[in-house]
C-alpha positions as CSV (number, residue, x, y, z in Angstrom):
1,M,-16.5,-55.0,81.1
2,S,-16.5,-52.0,78.8
3,T,-18.7,-49.1,78.7
4,P,-20.8,-48.7,75.1
5,T,-19.8,-45.7,73.0
6,L,-22.3,-43.6,71.2
7,D,-21.0,-45.4,67.8
8,T,-22.0,-48.4,69.4
9,M,-25.1,-47.7,70.6
10,A,-25.7,-45.5,67.0
11,S,-25.1,-48.8,65.5
12,E,-27.2,-51.2,67.8
13,Q,-30.0,-48.9,67.2
14,L,-29.8,-48.8,63.4
15,D,-29.4,-53.1,63.7
16,L,-32.5,-53.0,65.5
17,H,-34.2,-50.4,63.3
18,L,-33.6,-52.4,60.5
19,A,-34.6,-55.6,61.6
20,Q,-37.9,-54.2,62.2
21,L,-38.2,-53.0,59.0
22,E,-37.3,-56.5,57.7
23,D,-40.3,-57.8,59.7
24,R,-42.8,-55.2,58.2
25,L,-41.3,-55.8,54.7
26,D,-42.0,-59.3,55.5
27,R,-45.4,-58.9,56.6
28,D,-46.2,-56.5,53.4
29,Y,-44.5,-58.3,50.7
30,S,-45.4,-62.1,51.8
31,G,-44.7,-63.2,48.0
32,V,-41.1,-62.3,48.7
33,T,-38.5,-64.2,50.8
34,R,-37.1,-63.6,53.6
35,A,-33.4,-64.1,52.2
36,R,-34.4,-61.6,49.5
37,L,-35.9,-59.2,51.7
38,H,-32.6,-59.3,54.0
39,D,-30.3,-58.7,50.9
40,L,-32.2,-55.8,49.6
41,V,-32.0,-54.4,53.1
42,T,-28.2,-55.1,53.4
43,H,-27.2,-54.1,49.9
44,E,-29.2,-50.6,50.4
45,R,-27.8,-50.2,54.0
46,A,-24.2,-50.6,52.5
47,R,-24.8,-47.5,50.3
48,F,-24.9,-45.3,53.6
49,A,-21.9,-47.0,55.3
50,G,-20.0,-44.0,55.1
51,A,-22.7,-41.8,56.4
52,R,-21.7,-39.6,59.2
53,I,-25.5,-39.2,60.8
54,H,-27.5,-42.5,60.3
55,A,-31.0,-41.2,62.0
56,F,-32.6,-41.3,58.1
57,V,-30.9,-44.7,57.0
58,P,-33.9,-46.8,57.8
59,I,-36.5,-44.6,56.0
60,L,-34.0,-44.5,53.1
61,V,-33.1,-47.7,53.2
62,E,-37.0,-48.8,53.2
63,R,-38.0,-46.6,50.5
64,A,-35.3,-48.1,48.2
65,V,-36.3,-51.4,48.9
66,R,-40.1,-50.9,48.4
67,M,-39.5,-49.1,44.9
68,T,-36.8,-52.1,44.2
69,L,-39.9,-54.4,44.9
70,A,-42.7,-52.5,43.4
71,V,-40.6,-52.5,39.9
72,T,-39.3,-56.2,40.3
73,R,-43.0,-57.5,41.4
């Protein structure tokens, strides 16, 4: 069994935060399918794939997705 690295732990934390974000978006945008929300979150997350620091990725993803949904509604 291997010991988790800081990168692995950070990635798992990011996954958890983005899953929680999808849950919040699902509650706030009941007219949008969960699949669409997931696609939007995944698309925005990809923009930060090369980021050295991931601490702010969830809030940046959330803002971008909410802006997209505000424009497309």
